[in-house]
TINU-536037 format. One record per residue: x, y, z of N, C-alpha, C, CB in turn. Coordinates in pm, whole numbers, plus 32768, in hexadecimal, padded with zeros to 4 digits. Glycine has a CB too. Example, Ala and Ser with C-alpha at 12.3 -4.5 7.8 and 13.67 -1.06 7.14 Angstrom:
REM TINU-536037
85277DC7830C84CE7E3E830C85287EB6830C846B7E418389;85057F1F82C485577F9682CA850A8003831385807FC4823C;
END
This chain:
REM TINU-536037
8276857683BC81F685B883A28200864D83C48186857683F4;8242866E8433825286FA8459829E874783EE829A870584E0;8304870783B483518749834A82FB876282CF83CB86F58326;82A6870082AC824E870F823881EC8783824E8200868B821E;81B4878982C8815587F582E7819A887C82E3811587DE8371;82118882831B825B8900831B827C892D828D82DC88F2836D;829F88CC823882BE88ED81AD82448927816782EF88718162;81CE88EC817F8154891E8140812F89A8817380E188BC8158;814889BF81F3812A8A43822C81848AAE81F2813A8A4082C4;82008A8C81D3825C8AEF819C82368B1D811082E88AB78198;81E88ACB80C781BE8AF4804181328B33804381BF8A7C7FE0;80FF8B4C80BB80828B9680C580058B4480E0806E8BDF804C;80138AC080F47F9E8A6D81107F748A8081A17FBC89D780F4;7EF48A9881B77EC08AAE823D7E738A33826E7E658B2A8240;7E828A1682EF7E4289A2832B7DD889D0838F7EAA89478371;7D63899383877CF889AA83E87CDA8924842A7C7889E683A3;7CFD891684A87CEC889584ED7C73889A854B7D6B8872853D;7C47882485747BD7881B85D07B52883C85917BEF88758644;7B498830850E7ACC884C84C87AA987D6846E7AD788CE8474;7A2887B7846579FC8740841C7996876683B179C086D8847C;79A38723833F7943873482D378B987058300797186E78254;7854875782E477CD8735830B77A68769839377BC86A28309;7808878C83E677EC87C4846B7812885884727838877584D7;788E8874844F78BF88FD845878B9894783D3794E88FD848C;78B188FF836778A8893D82E3787188D782807933897282B4;78468907820E781588B181A2785988DA8120777A88BA8194;7847888A80B9787D88AE80367841893280077863883F7FCF;77BE8942801B777C89BE7FF177B28A37803B76E589B28007;77CC8A2780BD78008A988109788D8ABF80DC78018A77819E;78DC8A5B80B479628A78808079598AC57FFD79B289F6806C;78F98A9F7FAA78E48AE67F2C78BC8B777F4678778A9F7ED7;78648B8A7FA878378C117FC978A88C65800377C38C0C802A;79088C22804379798C69807C79E18C91801379BB8C1580E6;79C78C697F967A1F8C957F2B7A808C2E7EF67A6B8D067F59;7A768BB37F237AD18B4C7EEF7A9D8B1A7E687ADE8AD57F54;7AF48B1D7E047ACD8AF47D7D7ACB8A5D7D6D7B2B8B317D17;7B238A197DB57B2C89877DAB7B35894A7E367BA6895D7D55;7AFF88D27E437B00888B7EC37B2987FA7EA87A7388917F09;7B8687C77EF87BAC87397EEF7B8A86F67F747C4587297ECD;7B3686927F707B0A864B7FE77B5D85CC7FFB7A7386287FDE;7BA485C680687BF4854E80897BE18533811E7C8E85628065;7B68850A81417B41850181CE7B71848082127AAC850A81DA;7BA0841F81C57BD283A482017B63834882317C2C83C58273;7B8D82D882697B2F8275829F7B55825983307B3081F0824A;7B088293838B7B2C828F84187AD8822D84697B1F83188452;7A7281F5842E7A19819E84797A25810D8449798881CD846C;7A1F80B084A77A2580238483799E7FF084537A557FD084F9;79A27F8D83FB79267F5083CA78F87EE3842A79397F17833B;78787ED5843678417E6B848A78147DF7843277CB7E9F84E1;78047D83846F77D97D0D842577427D09841378087C8F846C;76FA7D56846576687D58845B76277CD8848B763F7D7283CD;76627C9B84F1762E7C1D852675FC7C3185B5769B7BAD8521;75A57BDA85E475737BE5866D75E47BD986D375087B7A8689;75DB7C27873C763B7C1D87A976B07C7B87A3766E7B9587AF;76B77CCF873A772B7D28872C77307D958797772A7D6986A3;76BF7DAB87DA76BA7E12884276DC7DDB88CC76327E528844;77057D5D88D377227D20895477A57D56898E772B7C868947;77B17D4E8A11782C7D778A53789B7D158A2E78197D7D8AED;790C7D4A8A03797B7CF489D8798F7CF2894379657C688A08;79357D3988F979477D45886879897DCB884D78BE7D3A881C;79F77DC988017A407E4487E47A447E5E874D7AD07E3B881C;7A407EDD872B7A647F0686A37AFC7F0E869F7A217F90867B;7B3A7ED2863A7BCC7EC686367C117F4E86397BF77E7B85BA;7BDC7FB185F27C1B803585F07C1A807586797BD58090858B;7BA7806F86BE7B9E80A987437BF6805C87A67B0C80AA8774;7BF97FDA87967C4C7F8587EC7CDF7FAA87DF7C377EF087C9;7D0F7FB487627D9C7FD5874A7DBD806387757DBF7FC186B7;7D5B80BF87667D73814987907D86814F88287CFD81A48764;7D37810288707D4780FE89027DCF80C689297CD780AA8942;7DF6805A88E77E78801D89037EE8808088E67E8B7F9C88B1;7EDE80C788757F448128884F7F4B819C88B17F28815C87C2;7EDA81BD88F07ED6822A89517F0281FE89DD7E4982648959;7F2C818089E87F5E81508A687EF5810F8AC07F9C81BF8AB2;7E7A81068A8F7E1180C48ADD7E1C802C8ACF7D8480F68AB0;7DD97FE58B297DD87F548B247D477F228B227E257F188B9D;7D0F7F128AAA7C867EE08AA17C7B7E588AE57C597ED58A0D;7C077E408B227BF37DC28B6A7BEC7D4E8B077B727DC78BBF;7C457CEF8B187C507C7C8ABE7C4D7BFB8B0F7CD27C848A6A;7BFD7B9B8AE07BF67B1A8B247C5F7ABA8AF07B6C7ADE8B13;7C4C7A3B8B0D7CB179D78AE77CA979B28A547CA0795A8B3C;7C2F79B28A1B7C1E798B898F7BE179FD89407BC6790D8983;7C257A2388D37BFB7A9488807BEF7A6787EF7C5E7B0B888D;7B847A9087AD7B727A75871F7B717AFA86D47AEE7A248704;7BC97B0886727BCE7B7F861D7B917B5A85977C627BB4860D;7B2A7BA2856E7AE77B8584EF7B1E7BE484857A4C7B9484FC;7B5D7BAD841F7B9A7BFD83B57C167BB683817BBF7C8A83E8;7C607BF8832A7CD67BB482F47D417C1082BE7CAD7B598288;7D397C9282DD7D9C7CF182AB7E007D1A83177D577D6B8275;7E467D8982FC7EAA7DB9835B7E6B7DDF83E17EF47E318321;7DF47E1C83DD7DB27E4484597D8F7DCB84AE7D347E95843B;7D617D61846D7D417CE684B67DBE7CAC84F77D027C7F8457;7E2C7CA984AD7EA87C7484E57EDA7CCA85587F147C6A8478;7ED37D4E85497EFE7DA885B47EAA7D9486327EF67E3B8586;7E267D88861F7DCD7D7586917DE97CF086D77D3A7D7A8664;7DFF7C8786897E1B7C0486C37E9E7C0587117E207B998655;7F037C4486DA7F857C48871C7F807C9F87997FF17C7C86BB;7F2F7D0A87937F1F7D5F88097ED77D1388787ED17DDF87E5;7E707CC688547E267C7788B77E827C1188FA7DAF7C308876;7ED97BD788AC7F3A7B7588E37F947BB989497F917B378871;7FBE7C33892C80177C7B89867FCF7CAD8A0280557CF0893E;7F4B7CB989F97EFD7CE48A6D7EDA7C6F8AC97E7D7D288A3F;7F057BF78AA47EF57B868AFF7E9A7B168AD07EC47BB68B7C;7E5F7B218A5A7E087AB58A297E597A368A117DC07AE089A6;7E2579C68A427E6C79478A317E55790989A97E4278E68A9B;7DD9791689747DB778E088F27D7E7951889B7D52786988FE;7DBB796888297D8B79CE87CC7D77798F87437DEE7A4787C5;7D0079A3870B7CDF796D86877CBF79E186277C677909868F;7CEA79D385AC7CBD7A2B85407C5F79DA84E97D357A6684ED;7BE37A0884D97B8179C384877B737A0E84037AF779B984D0;7B9D79CD83967B9E7A0E83137B4679C182B17C2F7A1882DD;7AFA7A0982617A9579C8820D7ACC7990818A7A297A2A81ED;7B4879B381677B84797D80ED7BFB792481117BB179F0808E;7C51790980B07CC478B280C77D42790480E17CDA7854804F;7DAA78C2810A7E27790581307E60795A80C07E8E789E815B;7E60792680457E9E79707FD77E4F79ED7FB07EAB79167F5F;7DD679FC7FE47D867A707FC57D847AD880357CF97A467FA5;7DCE7ABF809E7DD47B1E810C7E1F7B9C80E07E197ADE8187;7DE67C1380F87E297C9080D47E917CB7813C7DC27D0180C5;7EFC7C6981437F637C7981A97FE57C4481717F3C7C2E822D;80557C77819F80D67C4A816D80FC7BC481AC81437CB2818A;81517B7A816581807AFA819A81CB7B0D821E81DC7AB58133;82167B7B822882627B9682A282067BAA831A82BB7C11828F;819D7BF98306813E7C12837480F77B91839C80D67C7D834B;80D37B418339808E7AC3835580E97A6483A2805D7A8182D3;81687A5E837A81C97A0883BD81D97A31844F82507A0E8376;81E87AB2846881FA7AE384F1817E7AC98545821B7B7884F1;81097AD88508808B7AC1854F80807A30857D80147AE784F7;809A79D4852280907945854580FF791C85A5809678EF84C6;81757959859681E5793885ED81C5795C867E8263798185BF;817179C28690814E79ED871780DB799B875281297A7F8716;80B8792E870F805778D187467FC778ED8722806278D087D7;7FB0794786C57F287968869B7EFB790586317F1E79F98666;7E8578CE86427E52786885E67DF378A985827E0977F68635;7E00788285057DAE78BD849B7D4E785484647E0678F7842A;7CCF787684647C66781D84307C39785683A97BED78118494;7C3E780383427C1C782F82BB7B9177FE82937C8577FD8256;7B54784682367AD2782281FD7A66781682687ADD779F81B0;7A63787882C279FA787E832779C3790D832D7A30785283B2;79437918834C7902799B835678A7799E83CF78B179BB82D5;78A27A108418784F7A17849177B97A1C847178757A9184E3;776A79D584BF76D979D884B176977A24852576A1794B84A9;76CC7A0F859C76977A56861076FA7A4A8683760C7A1D8639;76F07AA886DF77417AA3875876E77A7387CA77817B2E8779;770E7A07880776BF79D1887576DC7A2088F476DD793B888A;76707A44893A767A7A9E89AD76407A5A8A2976307B238990;76847A6E8A9A76547A3C8B1A76657AAA8B8276A079B98B45;75F77AD18BC075F87B3C8C2476337BBE8BEB76487B118C9F;76147BD78B6C76417C538B2C76D07C518AFB76317CC28B8B;77177BE28B1077A47BD98AE877B77B708A7B77FC7BB98B61;78237B7D8A3178447B1D89C9785E7A948A0678BF7B4B8977;781D7A2E89CD783379A489FB786D794D898C77B179688A2E;785E797889107891792B889F7869796D881D785D789A88A4;7898793687B078747969872D784F78F486D378EA79BC86EF;77D878FD869777A97894863E77D478B685B0770E78848646;78147857856E7849787084E878197808848678E2787384EB;7821782E840777F877D7839A787077BB8341778578158349;78767743830A78E2771F82AE78C67754822278F6768682AB;792C778881E1792077BE815A7962776580F2795C784A8153;793977778077798377468001799277BE7FA5793776CD7FB9;79EF77B67F467A0778267EEC79B478177E6C7A9B78307ECA;797478857E46792478867DCC796978D47D5D789B78C27DE6;791C79227D127952796E7CA279A179E77CD378E1799A7C44;79F07A1E7C797A407A957C9879E47B0E7CA97AAA7AAF7C27;79FC7B5C7D1279A87BD27D2A79F17C517D0079807BDB7DBE;79BD7CC57D2979F37D457CFE7A817D5D7D30799A7DB57D2E;7AAA7D1A7D9B7B317D2B7DD17B9A7CDC7D847B347D027E63;7B6D7C8B7D237BCA7C387CD87BE77BB37D1B7C487C817CC3;7BA37B987D897BB57B1A7DD17B347AC97DCB7BE07B337E63;7B407A467DDF7AC979F17DDD7A737A0E7E577AF1795C7DD8;79F27A157E4079937A3D7EA8797579C87F0579117A727E69;797C79DD7F8B795979727FE978C2795C7FEF798F79938076;789A78DF7FF0780C78BB7FF377F5785B806877DD78797F6C;778F787880B777707822812A7744779780FE77037862817F;777577338146774976AA812F76C97694817E77B876438159;76647666813D75E37651817F75DD75C881C27570765F8119;759275C2822F75747544827575EE750A82BE754074DE8212;75E6750C8341764474C4839776D574F68390764274338374;76E975738369777275A58363778D760C83D0778E75E182DA;77287627842377397689848F7787764B850376B076BC84C0;77D2769F85487815767385C2782976ED861C789F762D85A3;783B76D6869B784C774386FB78D47737873F77DA77428765;791A77A78743799C77AD8785798C77FF88057A0A77EB8726;79A377BF88767997780588F67A06786C8902799C77A1896C;79E178E5892C7A45794F893A7A1579B9899B7A64798E88B2;7A707A0F89C47A527A7A8A237A447B0189DE7ABE7A818A8C;7A847B0F896B7A7F7B8E89227A7A7B75888C7AF97BE58945;7A3A7BD088457A397BCF87B37A647C5A878479AB7BA8877A;7AC57C5E872B7AF57CDD86F47AD47CDE865F7B907CF0870B;7A867D4186357A5C7D4C85A97AC07D9F855979D07D8B85A0;7B007D6084F77B607DA584A07B367D8C840F7BF27D7384BA;7AC47DC683EB7A867DA983697A917E1C830679F47D87837D;7AF67E6D83187B067EDF82BD7AD67F6082FC7ABB7EC5823C;7ADF7FCC82B17AC0804F82E67A61809B82897B4180A082FB;7A23810282C079C98156827279D581E682A379368123827E;79A18243825379A982CF827C793D82EC82E57998832E8203;79418363831A78E583868387785D83B78358792483EF83DD;784283AC82D677C283D782A177C084678272775A83C48306;783084AF82867834853C82617830855281CA78AF857D8299;785284EB817D784E84F680EB77BE84F880B8789A848280AB;776184C7810B76D584C980E376BD8479806476A6855680D0;767284B48008765184727F8976A884A07F1575C084897F67;771C84D77F35777685077ECC77A984917E7977ED85567F09;779384967DF877C0842D7D9E784684557D60775684127D30;789F83F67D54792584127D23794183C07CA6798E83F57D8F;797484027C3D79A483BE7BC67A32838F7BE2799D841B7B47;7A47830E7BED7AC982DA7C167B3582ED7BAC7ABE82487C38;7B10830D7B337B7283287ACA7BA683B77AD37B34830E7A40;7B4B84177AE87B7284A47AE97B7684DF7B757B1384F47A94;7B3C84997BD87B2F84C67C627AD0853D7C707BB784EB7C99;7A8B85607C057A2A85CD7C0C79A8859A7C4A7A1186087B7F;795985F77C8078D785D67CB9786B86177C6578CE86037D4E;77F2860C7C947783864B7C4A778086E17C59770186127C77;77D687197CB177DA87A97CC7785487E57C8277DC87CA7D5E;783F88547C4078AC88947BF6791B88BF7C567877890D7BA6;7996889B7C327A0988C47C827A1F88737CFF79FA89507CA7;79D388087D1279E087B57D897A14872C7D62795887A97DD4;7A8187037DA27AC186847D857ACD86357E087B4E86987D43;7ADF85B37DFD7AEA85607E757B4784EB7E5B7A5F852D7EA2;7B8F84C17EC37BEB84507EB57C15841C7F3D7C6784797E65;7C7783C47F3D7CA783887FB97C59830C7FDF7CA083ED8029;7C6782E3805C7C298267808B7B91826980807C50824D811A;7B5482DF808F7AC282E7808A7A8B82C680007A94837180B3;7AE282C87F9B7AB882A47F147AF982237EE67ADA83157EB2;7B3481D97F457B6781547F257BFB814A7F077B1F81207EB4;7C4B81AB7F357CDB81A67F1A7D1A81287F547D2182227F52;7D0681127FD57D36809780137DC5809B80457D2A80287FB5;7E1E80E880037EA980F2802D7ED58183802B7F04809D7FD4;7F4081A080747F75822980777FA382537FEC7FEA823480DC;7FE381F77FA4801682187F1F7FA5823F7EC0806581A17EE5;7F3981F17EC37EC882117E6C7E8682947E947E6281A07E6F;7E8082AF7F157E44832C7F447E9783A37F157E38832C7FDE;7F1C83987F1C7F7484037EED7F6384177E58800783E37F0E;7F5983A87E0D7F4583B27D7C7EC383F97D5C7F4783267D3C;7E5A83DD7DAA7DDA84217D947DE884B77DAD7D6D83E67DF0;7E3484DC7E147E4985687E317E8F85AF7DBF7E9985777EAF;7EF1856D7D847F3A85A87D137EDE85B77C9A7FB485527CEF;7E8C85517C837E2F85587C127DCC85CA7C257DE384D37C02;7D9685D77C9E7D3686417CB97D7786CA7CAC7CFB86307D45;7DF386D87CDB7E3A87577CD17E4B87827C407EC3874E7D15;7E6B87227BE87E7A87417B5A7DF4876A7B1E7EB386C87B0E;7D8787277B487D0287497B157CD887D57B437C9B86E07B44;7CF687F67BC07CD5887A7BF57D2788E67BAD7CEE887F7C8E;7DA688CB7B957DFC89297B4D7DC389457AC27E8B88F27B42;7D9588DB7A807D5A88E979FB7CD889367A037D43885F79BC;7C89891D7A6A7C0989627A797C1C89F87A8F7BBB89277AEE;7C808A1B7ADF7C948AA87B027CE18AF77A997CDC8AB17B86;7D438AB77A577D9B8AFF79FB7D868ADE79697E278AE47A1E;7D368A79794D7D1B8A5678C27D998A2F78787CD88AC9787C;7DB08A6E78047E248A4E77B27EA88A7677F27E188A91772B;7EA48ACB78567F1F8AF678997F468A9A790C7F0E8B8378CD;7EF88A3079237F1789D0798E7F9E898D79747EA889657999;7FE8897679DC806F893D79CF807A88B07A0880D389967A13;801E88887A5E802888037A9B7FF687977A3C7FD987FF7B1E;803D87297A39801686B779E88011863B7A40807786A37970;7FBB85E17A1B7FB285647A667FAC84F07A037F3685637AC3;800B84947A11800C841C79BD7FB183B67A00809D83E279A9;7F3E83A179C57ED683537A077EF782BF7A0F7E55836579C0;7F27828679A27F3C81F679A07FC881D579707ED381B27947;800D818579BD809281557999808E80BD798E80FC81837A01;80E68089793D80EE7FF8793181297FBD79B181427FCE78B6;80EB7F5779E3811C7F167A5B818C7EB57A3780A97ECC7AA4;81FA7EC07A7E826F7E6E7A6282907E1B7ADE82E97EC57A38;82A77D9C7ACC82CE7D467B3B83607D617B5D82B87CAF7B18;83777D967BD784007DBC7BFB845F7D447BFB84017DFE7C85;84297CCE7C1B84807C597C1E84AA7C2F7B91843A7BE67C64;84537C487B2F847C7C2C7AA684F37C837A7E84067C437A45;84F27CFF7AAC85607D5A7A8F85DD7D2F7ADA853B7DEB7AB5;85CF7D137B5B86417CEF7BAE86847C6D7B8286177CE37C3E;86317C0B7B6286687B867B4586B47B7F7AC285F97B217B43;86A37BE47A6D86F37BE879F387867C017A1386BF7C547993;87A07C377A8A882A7C517AB4885B7BE97B1888367CDC7AF0;88127B7B7B22883E7B0F7B79880A7B177C0688D07B0B7B7C;87A87B6D7C1E87717B7C7CA587267AFF7CD087137BF67CAB;873A7AD97D4C86EF7A697D8786A97A9C7E04874E79F07DA8;86297A7A7E1185DC7AAF7E7F86097A787F06854A7A907E69;86117AD37F6786287AB17FF386A47A5B800B85B17A698029;870C7A707FB887887A257FCA87E17A6F802F87D37A127F42;88117A278094886D7A5D80F788367ADB813B88F37A7C80B6;87B87AD8815D877F7B4981A587AA7B43823886E47B498199;87BE7BB8827187E77BBE82FE876D7BAC8359882E7C45831C;87827B6783C787187B528429870E7BD0848087337AD38480;86A17C18847686937C9584C0863D7C86853D86587D018467;86127C0B855A85BF7BF685D186187BEF864C856B7B7385C3;86027C4F86A886547C57872186167C0C8796866A7CE88746;85967BE7878885517BA087F484FF7B3087B884F77C018845;84F27AC5880584A27A5487D6840E7A7587E584C579D28826;83B97A2387A783297A3A87B082F87A33884082DD79D3875B;833079D7888D830879C9891A832C7A478968834B794C895A;83A07A80894983CC7AF8899083787B73896B84607B138973;83567B7F88EC83167BFB88C082817C0488DF832B7C0B882D;823E7B9188F781AF7B9A891481937BCD89A1816D7B128900;81FD7BE389EF81EB7C138A7681DD7CAA8A81825B7BE78ACA;81FB7CF28A1581F17D848A1A81E47DBB898B826C7DC28A62;81E77E3E898081D77E7F88FE825A7EBE88CE816A7EEA8905;82CA7E918905834B7ECA88DE83747E99885383B77EA58946;83CC7EE6881283FF7EC1878D844D7E3F879684597F318752;84387DE78737847B7D65873D84D97D4D86C784147CF78744;84EA7DB08671854C7DA4860485BD7E07861B85097DBD8579;862F7DEB85E286A47E4085F586CC7E818570871B7DEF862F;87207EE5857987577F2184FF87D37ED384D587797FB78515;87F97EE1845888717E9E842888EE7EE2846088757E9F838E;89567E93847589D77ECE849A8A127F12841F8A397E6184D2;8A797F6184358AB87FA683C38AEE7F41835E8B2A800283F4;8B2B7ED7838F8B627E7083368AF37E2D82E68BB07E068386;8A827E0E832A8A117DCE82E689D27E2B828089A87DA1834C;89C77EAC82A3898B7F0D824789DE7F1C81C9897B7F95828B;8A627F2081DA8ABB7F2B81658AB07EAF810E8B4E7F3F8192;8AAB7E3A814F8A9F7DBD81048A1A7DB580BB8AAE7D448160;89AF7DE480FD892B7DE480BF89287E42804788BF7E0C8126;896D7EB38054896F7F167FE789B77EE27F6C89B07F968017;8A147E857F808A5D7E4F7F0D8A037DF77EB78AD67DFF7F3B;898B7DD67EE9892F7D857E9988EB7DD57E2B88C67D477EF3;89057E5A7E2588C87EAD7DBC88E97E737D3488F97F407DC6;88847E597CE688977E147C6688757E6C7BEE88427D987C63;88767EF17C0288607F4D7B9387E17F297B4788D97F4B7B34;87747F187B9286F87EE97B5486B67F517AFD86987EBD7BBE;86E17FCC7B0286A480307AAA86CD80BB7AD0860E80257AAC;86B781187A7686E281A17A90868681E57AF386E881F17A0F;860B81B57B0285B081F17B60856E826F7B3085F7820C7BDD;8592829D7ABB855D831A7A8884EE83037A2385CB836C7A4A;850882AA79C284A2828F795D84868305790384238264799E;84E8835F78F684CF83DC78AF84DD83D07818852E844678E1;8524836C77E6853F83567757858C83C8771684BC8341770D;85D28419776686238485772E868E844C76D1866584D8779D;86C783DA76F88730839F76A686FE8380761A8766831F76E8;8685834A7610864D8328758D862783A6754085D282CD759E;85F3840A758585C984857542863E84D3750B857A84DC75A2;86B084CD755187218520752B877C84DD74C48772854475A5;876C845974B187C5840F745787A9843473C587B38377746B;880A8472738387FA849D72F887FF842872958865850272D4;883883B972C288448345726B87D382E1728188CA83017281;8776830172DC870882A772FD8739821B732386A6829E7288;87A68219737187E4819A739587A9815E7414887981AD73A7;875681AB745A871E817C74D9868A815C74C6873181E67549;866680E374EA85DD80B474D0859F807C755085DD80487461;851B8086755884D1804D75C884B37FBC75A8844E809C75E5;84ED7F6175F584DD7ED275DF84867E99764E85677E8A75D9;84027EAD764483A87E8276AD838A7EF5770B83E27E0C76F9;83397ED8777083087F4177C983747F7C782182997F0C781E;83E17F34783784407F61789B84D27F55786E842D7F127919;84EC7F5377EB85767F4177BC85967FA3774B858E7EAF778C;85FB7FF677648631804976F886AF800576C4865080DC772A;86B87FF2764187277FA976058776800575A886F47F2D75B8;87FA800375B88852804D755E88857FED74F488C9808F75AD;8866800A747788957FB7740889247FDF73E688387FC5738B;89867F8774028A127FA873EF8A357FBC735C8A6A7F3C742A;89E77F8273038A037F94727589DA801E724389BC7F297224;897A805A7286894C80DE725D898D814E72AD88B680E7726B;89BD812F732789F88194737E8A7E81C373468A0C815B740D;8A90824973428B0E828373108B6282BB73838AF082F272AA;8B3B829D73FD8B8682C574738B98835C747C8C0E82827473;8B2E83A7745D8B37843974668B3B846974F68AC28479741D;8B04841975548B08843A75E18A97849376118B86847C75FE;8A3784B275B989CB850B75E2897484CD764F89758530756A;8952844E763D8900840C76A4894D83FD772588D083827673;89CE83E2771A8A2683D3778E8A29845277E18AB483AE7761;8A3184C5779E8A39854577E389B2857878158A7785AD7788;8947854777D888C3857D77F88875852A785E88738588777A;889A84AC78748850845578D0884B8493795A888F83C878D6;87D584B1799087CA84F67A1287FF84A57A87873B851A7A2C;880284217A78883283CC7AE688BC83927ACB87D0835C7AFE;88F983BB7A5D8981838D7A3A898B82F57A3589E683C47A9F;892782B879F78925822579EE895D81F1796A889881F479FF;89808248791089B9821E78918A50823778948978826B7819;8A9D81D4786E8B2E81DF786D8B6381CE77E08B6C817678CC;8BD7820877C68C1A81F777468C84818A77588C5A827D7714;8C77812177098CD480AF77138D1E809F76908C87802D7738;8DA1809976978DF48087761F8DE97FF875EE8E8880AC763D;8DB17FE875758DA07F61753C8E137F3974E18D1D7F5A74EF;8E757F9274D08EE87F70747E8ECC7F7273E98F1C7EEC74A3;8E627FB573BE8E427FBD73308E91802D72EE8DAD7FD3731C;8EA08027726B8EEA808C72208E8D80CE71BC8F63804E71D9;8E98815571B28E4A819A714C8E9E81AB70CE8E1982227180;8E6B81F870718EB082086FF18F36824F70008E5982556F91;8F4A829C706B8FC782E470819027829570D98FAB836B70C1;9009821670EA905E81BA7136906C81E671C890E781B170F5;9008822A71FB900B825172878FA881FB72D48FEA82E87298;8FCB81DD734A8F748189739A8EF881D873C58FBE81537414;8E85819873BA8E0981D573E88DC5817674498DAB81F77370;8D6381AA748F8D1F815774F28C8B814E74D38D33818E757E;8C3F812A75368BAF812075268B6E813E75AC8B85809274F2;8AF5817675A48AAB818F761F8A74810D76558A3981F47607;8A7980FF76D88A44808677178A0080AC77998AB4801E7730;89A8805777C18969806F784489C6803E78B188E08028784D;8997804D792D89E68021799F89F07F8A79A689AC80567A1F;89AA7F43794D89B17EB1794B8A3C7E7E7925894A7E7A78EB;8A827EC978CE8B057EA0789D8AFF7E1978568B697E9A790F;8A8C7DF1782A8A7E7D7077E88A9D7D7A775589F27D3977FC;8A9F7D09770F8ABB7D0976818A507D5476328AC67C7C764E;89D57D567664896C7DA4762589487E16768288F07D4D7606;896B7E92765F894F7F0176B888BB7F0E76D589837F83767E;88987F127753880B7F1A777B87FD7F7A77EF87D37E8D77A0;87967FCA77EC8774801E785D86E87FF7788B877B80B77839;86DD7FBD78FF865A7F927933861580077977866A7F1B7996;859B80217950854D808A798C84D2804D79CE852480F57924;84B8806D7A4B844380327A8E83FC809C7ADF846C7FBC7AE9;
END
């Protein structure tokens, strides 16, 4: 991060820290100060609440604040039984942190099913391996309080209904006799994040990232990015829009808004790839050992293992997707065969070598096929790194 900041400073970008939108400056004040364009990327720093009775009791934590304290070296007070409400990475992190702080029983209460959890299989495996129990299709109704402290959490059983805006089936409470109470000492809310309210009533067009104000754009988590990759993509899109706004026809930045999604395993498996075959075990500590502290529990590969792992490279694609080879071919011998495959037709290829010399990643090779031309001289044909009977260049 320091290197990235230093790089931006060297090209003239100035940083103003310790200032907040809505407190120290506004969009209008920036306009008055002479800025022609503004991009708002304020992030989502606050945790969402469930809006149920008892959330203000002692022993209820917001997951973000809880994890921030743990990261700062503090030890939040944790009892023997902890319930984490949520089902994403933050919920898993909070549950695993609570386990390391000494909780004997830790539950994750999630309102949907396992296959709908926004979490990787690896993270879920590690979470369960550390003794954390996951309850599916349950939703909190209220937090039971005794003497101002958490005494339990009352939950309702869910079933799945129609697909909602997230693309997943919506959880629906089961009526009548489906409530139950789980006794616990702490409840950690991990129900997603929201911005700090500094965006106000600014409306954002999610296609163009423009707002109702001229020259003002917005993106990132506060507009629903959800991941670092999507947030970066929004920044690039906004930068291209600002360049166009300021320079008009002289703008140089371009942004490719929509690309075809390609399943990487479909590409890999054409070369014989098999998932998770002969993977090295990188766990240096057992689950019992690692729940006692916050130390790293995975190891790096040895030099021998790294070399062996690198030999698994299956030439799945050039990684460029530039189509220079097809554009430069005078015989039109290179064709796009689907969203992720460039094919060299050996019957049309005259082995001129132009694509071979021009490929930016040097993924095209010239292979002697033993053919004879009219002058009885041997000629070859352009082929991808596949070296297969049908020359193919996979682009993903």
